[in-house]
N, C-alpha and C positions, 0 to 999 in steps of 0.2 A: 525364558524364551518367549519372544513375541512373534505372533504370526503376521505375515506380510499381507494381510487382508483386512482393510478397515471395516469397523462396525460402529454403529451409533452408540454413544456413551449412554448407559441406562439413566433414566430420570426417576430416581427414587428419593424423595425429599428426606433428608436426615440420615441417609444411609450410603450415599455416594458422595465422595469428597475428592478434591483436587489437592495435590501436594507438589510444590515446586522443589526441584533438586537440580542444581546446576542449570543447564540450558533446557532441561526437560520438565514436563508436567505429567505426573503419574496420577492415575485414577484409582482411588481406593474404595473398597466396599466394606461396610460395617457388617460383619457376620452376626455378632451378638453383642448384647450389652447387659452386664450383670452388676448387682450391688455388692460391694465388699463391706461386710459389717465391721471388720477390723479397722480399715482405713476410713470407713464411712464415705467412700467415693464410688462412683460408677466406673466400671472397667469395661473398655470396649475392645473387642477382638476385630481387627481389620486385616485386610489383605489387599495387595495390588492386583487389579484385574486388567490393567492396560496402560498404555502410554499415549497421551494426547497427540494428535497430528497438528502441527502448527498451522498449516495452510487451511485446515478444516477443523476448527476447534470443537465442533459437535461430534467429531469422529475420533476413534482411537484405534491403535493396533492392540488386539487382545492377547492375553496369555492363557495358560491352562485354567487358571482360577475363574476366568470369565465363563468358560464353557461348563465348569463344574457347578457354578451357582446360578447361572441364568438361562441357558438354552440347551435344547437337545441338539444332537449332531445335525439332524435334518434342518431344524430352524436356523442353526448357525450357518449352514451352507447357503440357505436362502438369503439371510442377512448379509453375508459376505459378498454374495453375487450382486445384490442390489447396491450395496455401498460401493463396490468396485465400479459398477456402471455409473453411479452418480458422480464419483470422483473423476472418472475418465471423461464424462460429459463436461464437467467443470473445467478440466484441463484443456479440452478442445476449445472451449469458449475463450479461455485465457490466451491460448496460442493464436486464435484468430484476432484477438485484440492486439496482440503484439505485432502480427503481420500487418494489420491495418495501420497501426502507428508507424511502423517502419516505412511503408509506402508513402504515407503523408510526410514523414520526416525527410526522406530523401528528395521527394518532389519539392518540398519547401526549400531545401538547400539549393536546389537548382534555380528556382525563381528568385532567390534572394541575392544572387550574384550582382554586385554593383549597385545594390539598392539598400545598403545598411541603414541609412538615415531616413528612408521613406517610412511612412506610417502604413501598417498592414491594413488592408481594406476590411470593412465590416463583414463582407461575405466570407472572406478568408478566415477571419477570426471565428465566425460562426461554425465554419466547416472544421476548423482545428479543435474547437471546444467540444463539438459533437463526438470527436474521437477521444479527447482527453477525459471527458466525464466518466465513461465506463472504465477507462484506465485507472483513474483515481479510485473508483470502487474496488477494482481488482487489487490495487496496492494495499487497500485497507483490509484485505483478507488477512494479511499478516500484520495484525494490530500492533504488535510489539515493535516491528520495524517501522511501521507508518508513523508512530508517535515520535520516532527519531528522525524521520525524513526531513531533509532541509534543502535549501537551495544555496550551496556554497559557491563562493567566488574563488578565483585562483589565489594561492598563497595560504597563509595560516588562518586558523579560526573559521568560523561559520558566519557568512554574511548574506543578506538579501541582495537581489540584483540592484535595488536602489542604493544600498550602502556601497556596493562595489562601484557604482557610477560616481558617487561622491569621491571615493578614493581615487578613481581615474581622473576626475576633474582636478583634484588637488595636485595630482602628479603631472598635470598638463596634458593628459591623454584624452582622447575622444571616447566617451562612453555612450551607452544607449540613451536616446533622446526622445522627447515627447513634444510634438508640436513645435519643434525647433528649439526647445529649451531642455537643458539637462534635467533629468528626473531626480527628484529628491524623495527621501523617505517620508511617508505620510503616517497618519495616526494608525497605530496597530501594526506597523510594518517594521517592527524592531528586529533584533537579532533572532534568527532561527525561524523565519517564515516557512510554512509548509508549501509543497507544490500545490498549485491551484490553477483554475481556469484563467484564460487571458481576459482582462477587462474589455468590455465592448468599447469601441471608439466612439467619441462624442463629436457630433457635427458642429461646425462653427461657420460663421459668415464674417470674414474679415475684409472690409472695404468692398463688399459686393462679390468677393471671391469665396465660394464655398469650399470647405475642406474638412478634414477630420483631425482631432487630437486623439492620439492613442499610442499603442506600443509600436515600436519600430521593428523592422526586419531583424536588426541586430539583437534587440531585446528578446524577441520571440525565438530566434535561433538559440540564444543562450539558454532560455527556459526549456525548450524542447530537448536540448542536450542533457539537462538535468533529469528530465523525464526518462530519456533513453537509458541513462545510467541506472535509475531506480528500477526500471523494468528488467534490465540485465541482472541486477542483484536479486530481484524477486525470483526469477527463474533459476538462477544459480543456487540460491538457498534451497529452493524446492527440489533440486536434483540431488542434494546431499542426503 
């Protein structure tokens, strides 16, 4: 039985271990270690003291063994209360990030209408990245899921936005564009690029007319859509 009150995983070098089993990570405590003269090997007695919380890897849900070997009832109640408060505070921060992203996302949808091929202004890119930066850190809280996070295009397989653009061009369709030219994959932009900040636009002066080369509204809308999906999965997984 695991108690639904998170506690910090004890830090005792050489006596607290993690063990993966299925989709869960169990926390084990080494009770004792004795030498067996017959086998000439050390024998360890271990027990499970909790199960790690995926969203907060430094915390676990404890079982009775944890209270047996580590804390008194009073200390346990204090630890549980503090851990619960810390976790609730973190969840409130994540929910605010989600709300800030949603407001930005829907506002950007509105201003994008009829402007798919226009380059997003530097000020807008800065504003969007200021929201995306903490969102990326939030998504990294679930390290296992983050290492798999990708920017897929429609259809089979996993592709970057640049790769999808090339496929669109080959199919005779209009894809995201940069400075009036179809975007192509660059170095390090191979299959499976992670979600990332939007690159800053670069100012140019063509024939005395100043402008910017950068990501278009279509490109940014596509990327923000991938972020929105990742955030949804993040909270959906956390509710299970």
